[in-house]
N, C-alpha and C positions, 0 to 999 in steps of 0.2 A: 463678842466681836462680830460674829456673823449677823446677829440681829441689827447691830449698829450700822453695819455696811449696807444691809438691805434698806434700812430706814433712810440712810444718806442718799442712796440711789433713788429712792422714791421721791425724796425731797427735790433732788436735782431734776427729776422728770417733771415734777409740778412746776418747777421754776421755768423750764423750757416752755411748758404750756402757757404759763402766765405771761411770759415775755412775748410770745408770738401769736397766741390764739385768743386770749381774752381781750375783747375790745376795750381799748383804753381811751379815756377822755382826751380831748385835744390838748397837746402839749404846746406851751408857749415859750418861745425863745426870744429874748430881747438883746439886740446888738446896738452898740453906740458908736457912731461914726461922725467925727467932726462936730460933736455937739448935738447930733440928731439921733434919736432912738427909733429903731425899726423893730416892730413886733411881728414875728412870723409864727403862724399857727399851722400845725401839721398833726397828722395821725400816723401811727405806726402802720406800715403796709402789711396787709395780710399775706400769709404764705399761699402759694398756688396749690391746687389740688389736681392730681392726675388720675383719670378714670379709665385709661386704656386706649385713647385715641392716638394711634401711632403717629399721625402727622403732627401732633402737638407735644410729643415726648421731648424733642430737642429743646423746644422753648421752655417746657417745664423743668428739664434737668439743668439748663443754664441758670434759671432762677434759683433752683435748689442749691446749686454750687455757690452762687453769689451770696445767698442769704444764710445758708447753714453749713455747707461743706467747707467753705473757706473761713468760717468763724473759729478762730484759734482758742476762744474762751470755752468752747464746748468740747467735751470728751467724745470719743468715737461712739461709745454706746448711747450717749445723749443725741448724737447726730443720727444714729440709726433709729432711735425712738422718734425723733422729729420726722425722719423720712417715712416711717410707717404711718405716722399721723397725717401725712399729706397724700396717702394713697387710698383709693377706693376701688371696690369691685375686683376684677381680675388681677390688676397689679398688686393689690394688697394680699390676695390669696397666694401669689407666687412667693412672697417673702414672710408671710405672717408667722410661720412656724419656726423661723430662725431665731435663736436666742440672741438677745441684744448684746453683742460684744464686738470688739474691734475686727476680728476675723470675719465674722458673719456680715458685718457692715460692708466690707469690701466685696464679699461674695454677693450680697443683695444687689449692689450697684451693677455688678457684672451680669447678674440674672436679668435685671431690667433692661440693660443695654442690649443684651443678646436678643431679648424678646422684641423690643420696640425700636431697634435700630437696624432691623433686617432690610438691607438695601433692595433686595429683589421684591419683597412684599410691599415695601413703600412705593417702588416704581409701579407695580401692578395697581396698587390702590389709587395712585395719582392719575394714571392713565384712565382707569375706570371713571374717576370723578370728572375728568376732562371730557370723555366721550358721552357722559350723561348730561352735560350742559345742554340747555335748549338752544335751538337755532335762533339767532338774533333777528328780531323784527325791528327795522329802523323806524317804523311808525309807532312803536310802543316804547316811548322814551324811558319809562320807569323800568321795564324789563331789560331794555338795552343797557342802561346804566348798571343795573344789578348784575347782569351777566358779565359785563366787562370787568366789574369789580371782582367778581369771582374768578375770572380768568387771571387777573393780576395776582390775586391771592394764591392760586394754584401754582402759578409760575414762580412766585417767591418761595413757596414751599419746596418746589422742585430744586431750586437753586440752593436753598438751605440744606437740603438732604444730599446735595452734591451728586445728582443723577448724571450719568455719563452723557457725553455729547450725542451719541447715537440715539438714545431714548429721547433726549430733548429736541433734536432737530429732525428726526425721521419718524417719530411717533407722536409726541406731544404737539409739535408745531403744526403738522397737517391736521391734527384733530382740532386745534384752535381755529385754523383757517376754515375748516368745514362749517364752523358755527357762524361765520360772517364773511363768506367768500366774495371777493371781487378781484378783478385783474390788478387794480391798484394795490390792494392788500398783499397779493401774491408778489408783486414786483417790489413793494416797499419793505415787506417783512421777509427778507431773505434769511434771517435767523429768527429763532424763537423770541429772543429779546427785542429785536426790531419789530416783529409782528405785534407783540404785546403793546409796545409803545405806539405803534400805528393805530391799534384798536382804541387805545386810551385817547389819542388826539382826535380820532374820527368820532368817538362818542361825544367828546366835548363840542365838536363842530355841529353834530346833530342837535345837541341840547341848545346851543346858541341859535341855530336856525329855528328851532321850535319856539324859543323865547321871542325871536323876531316876529314870528307868525302870531304869537299871542299878543304882542304889542300892536301889530297891525289890526288884529281882531278888536282890540280895545279901541283903537283909533277909529275904525270903521263903525263902531257902535254909536259914535256921535252922529253918524248918518243913518238914523233909524228909518228914514224914508228914502226916497229916490235921490241918488247922488247927483242927478242933473237938475231937477226942479224942486226937490224938497217935499214933494207931495207924498201921500201915503200909498205908495205902490212900489213894486220892484223897479229897479233901474232899467231892467231889460224890457219893461212894459211902458217906458216913458214915451209920451207922444207930444212932448213940448216942442215949440217952434224954435229949433236950433239945428245947425248943420252937423253933419257927421264929424267934420273937422273940429267943431266946437266941443262935441262930446268926447272925441279922442283926446283933446287937450285936457279936459276935466279928468278923464280916466288916468292920464299920465301924471297929472299933478297930485291926485289923491292916491296914486300908487295902487290902483285897482287892477284886478285880473282882467286882461283883455278879452278873455273868453266868456266868463259869466258875470263880469262887472262887480264882483264882490272883493272885499278888501283884506281877507285873511290869508291870501296866498298870491303868487304870481302865475302867469299863464303856463309856465313850464311845470308847475306843480298842480295845475287844475286837473281834477279827476273826470271832468266832463269830456265826453267824446265829440262834443259839438264842433262843427266847422261852419263857416259862413256860407249860407246858401246862395250868396250873390257871386262870390269869387272863389269859393272852395278853400280859402285860407282859414287858419285857426285863430279867429277873432270874432267878436260879436258883430252882427250885421249893423248895429247902431253906430259903430265907429269905422265901418268899411268906407274907404275913400275911392274904391274902384267905380267905373261906370256901371250903373244898374238901370233896370227898367222899373219905373214906379208909376203906377196908374196909367200905363200905356204910353209914357213918353220917355225919351232918352234925356238923362240929366248930365251935367258936367261933373267931372271928378271932384269929390269932396264937398259938393254943395247940395246934397240930398236932404231935403226936409223929411225926416222919417215919419212924421205924423201923417203923411199921405199914404203910408204903407199900412194895410190892415193889420191889427194886432195879431200876434202869434202866426203870422204868415211864414215867418222864417224860423219858428221854433224858439223854445226857451231852454237854454242850457242849464238853468238852475232847477228846472222842473224834475 
């Protein structure tokens, strides 16, 4: 009887392994509805594996309960065997020496929960991860998006582990804010949840703005030459016979930067420190409509033919 019992237990263990761990070919299910047959192909979902990441234990254990613990067709020792098969490293060592029976199964679950659901350790771990995040650089869209995604993941993990409001609002929220501080973020993100949502929307806005700049860059690439005369030189060096008002109208229509006359950004985003040497305002001298002195004579506003001004007299903001 003893040998038969051991053989039966081994057979059941093999059955568990075969059901859940051996990759099975795609299973096909055919349903017929109102004369039409629908074929659905699916594969059995593999069981999760837990290797000791405390922040992933809740997710792992929920999956284990859904797929194994709540399965009434399995005995408790079979469930314990399945649990051990899903553990690696430290988690497995904690329960490996327990004999597979109903009492030890419950004990093993309590050991794992005690170890990996320690609220204080989880809070410390989450705070350390938040503080180790890089400071966000709005000019690096890839890193910005990556960091904001990590902020959202850490926030969801904090919520999932039910961290108390003090830790959320007085430790994690300020740490998040330090990564992308602005007065608007501080005002809009009065709670941790609102701050994370603000970061998410702000990141989307930055990405949209960058996409707009890329489109403008593509558009201006059609103007490989001067935006004013089409010749092979910089727009800032153009000496064509046209008034500054004409040039300003072209710049406006082609949506070029008023400072450097390039088309991949606007004047407010231009990195050039150039200011007009004629009037001191922040725009190219080629589109300046103020009264200026050119070749020794006073000209009327807006009617300056800049070809009479020596090249580079007023500087090149693109240089």
